[in-house]
C-alpha positions, 0 to 999 in steps of 0.5 A: 499500500503506497503511503505519503510522508510529511515533515515538520516545517513543510507546508502540508504539515497539519496546521495545529500540530506545531503548536504542541509540545514535542510535535512529531518530526514526521507523519506517515499517512494514507488518504486525504492529508488536507483534512488534518489542516481543517477544523477538527474535533477529537471524539474518544473514549474507552474500549469497554463502554456502554450502549449509551456512550456508543450512541452518543459518540456515533451521533455526535460524530455524524453531526460534526461530519455533516457540518464539515468538522473532521472527527479525530480518534484512535481506531481503537475498539469501543468509542473510537470505532463509533466515532469513525463510523459516525463520521463515515455515515455523513461524508467520511471526514474522519482521521484515525491516528495510529499507535503502530506503523501506518501499514499495521492495524490495531485491533485487527478487527478494525482492518475493514474500518481502516480501509473505509477511512482511507477512501474518504478520510485520513490515516496518520501515524508517527511510526514507520511501516512495520512498527508494532504497537506497544503499551507506550505508543498509545499515550504518545499517539494521544498527543497527536489526536488532541493536537490536531483538534480544536476540542476533545470530547470524552464520551466514556472513560473509566478511571484508568482509561487512555481517553483521560490522557488525551483529555489531560493532553488537550488541556495542557495544549490549551484546547477545550475539553468536553465530557459526556455525563454518565451513570454515576453507578457505572464503572465505565463512566467514572473517569469521564464524570471526574473530568466534569468535576475537574472542570471539563465542559458537560456535553448535555446536548450534542448540538451545543458543541456546534454552537461553541464552535460558532456553527449554526446547526442544521435542523433535525426535522427528518430524523427519526428518534429511536427510543428504548422500551424504558425511555418510552415508559418514562416519556409516557409517564411524563406525558401524563403528568405534564411535568415531573421530578426525578423522585416522582418518576422513581416512584411511578416507574419503581426504579432507582434514581441513578437509572432514571437519571441515566434515562433522562440524560439520554432523552434530553440529548435526543431532544425529547425532554428538557429540565428546568429548576429541578423539574422535567418536561416533555420538549415541544 
């Protein structure tokens, strides 16, 4: 497979990368290198994750791509895979940054995804062909993911997730960091929830990120909103009541507060409900 090489200082070198500490001296690439100098947002997270976080990563990447924002991630299993797939659904504006040689694929299961990205997006690595992935290469890779991007979004992260390294690097680089609020009773969200405690911006409504980037979001009039059975039940209870509180919904649905709060977070992100002054309403 033919690949290209770009060197620090050349006009084609990604425009934001020279601004970070220790930018890679060379980058090997497959695909459209010009994407690395467009407006980029990193969408990252854990390999072990939740359906809620997968949905959010895919949908956010889809929205960013359709608004001409390039989605950057690391081609790993879990959230990274969903981020690339969401961007590929609408135009394919996505960059996969590898922790191995440009001719390698880690995990091997994502080889098909890598090939799809090459067609319309970009695959980057600072490691030459034949270089095998190692534990230290992934944290090194993460500085490139955040360095390419105006903002980094952590969709889901446990306490020891590499996505937290990406977020920390983004903060050190002076870039905005967002985190998706998650169930406080789920170990896969502990790290990303801690990011919120430490000052990351909460991503409660996906299109808020577009607004922060100065982009007028296209309407979602034709989008079909898919709800789970539990979401439908909660929405039905809320419609009957007109308005409610978390405590009231817990009693009527016989569910715990963490469970109800998780459902409400997803429904608010889908634009189905809204909250104000401690009460929940059906979004009009």
